[in-house]
N, C-alpha and C positions, 0 to 999 in steps of 0.2 A: 553797515557801519553806523555807530552811534557817537554823536558829538555832544558832550555834556561837561559842565564844570563840576558836577557832583562826583564824589568818590565811587568807585566800583561797588563798594559794600552797600551804599545806599541804592544804587540802581539795580544790583543783582544780589539781594540778600540770600545768605546761605541757608538759614533755617527760618521757616515761617512759623510764627507763633500760632496758637489756636485762635483764629480770627473768625468773627461772625459779622455778617452784614445785616443791619436792622433798618427797615423802612420806617421813616419818621415823616411828620407833616411837611417838612421842608426839603427832604432828600433822603440820603442814605448815610447811616453812621457805620464806620468800620470800627468794630469793638474787639478788644483783646481780652482773652481769658486771664483773670487774676485769681488770687486766693479768695477774694471777697465776691466774686462774680465776674462782671465784665466792666472794662473801662474804655472810654472813648479814645480811639487812636486818631481818627480824622473824620471830618464831615465832607460828604460829596454833595454839592449843591450848585445850582446855577445862579442863585441870588446872593450877591455879595453881603447883604445885611444879615443873612443867616449865620455867617461866620462870627458875628458879634454876640450871639446869644450864649450866655454863660453855660447853659445845660449841654452845649455841644463842644465845649472847650476840651482839648486833649487832656486825658488824665482823670476826668470826672467819672465817678462810678455810676453805672446804669442800674436803675432799680428794676 
């Protein structure tokens, strides 16, 4: 049983986009395939200050 305030669509997405996990200095980036390459979906890190870095903001294109 799962108790969450989030909608079922967020917890159990139906289709998963082309996702790539990229190791970076502060953790792992989950990147989604776009027409121009990959863009950041989320950062996975244990250090709170890493989430303030502009290069890891969701939507930023990865070079």
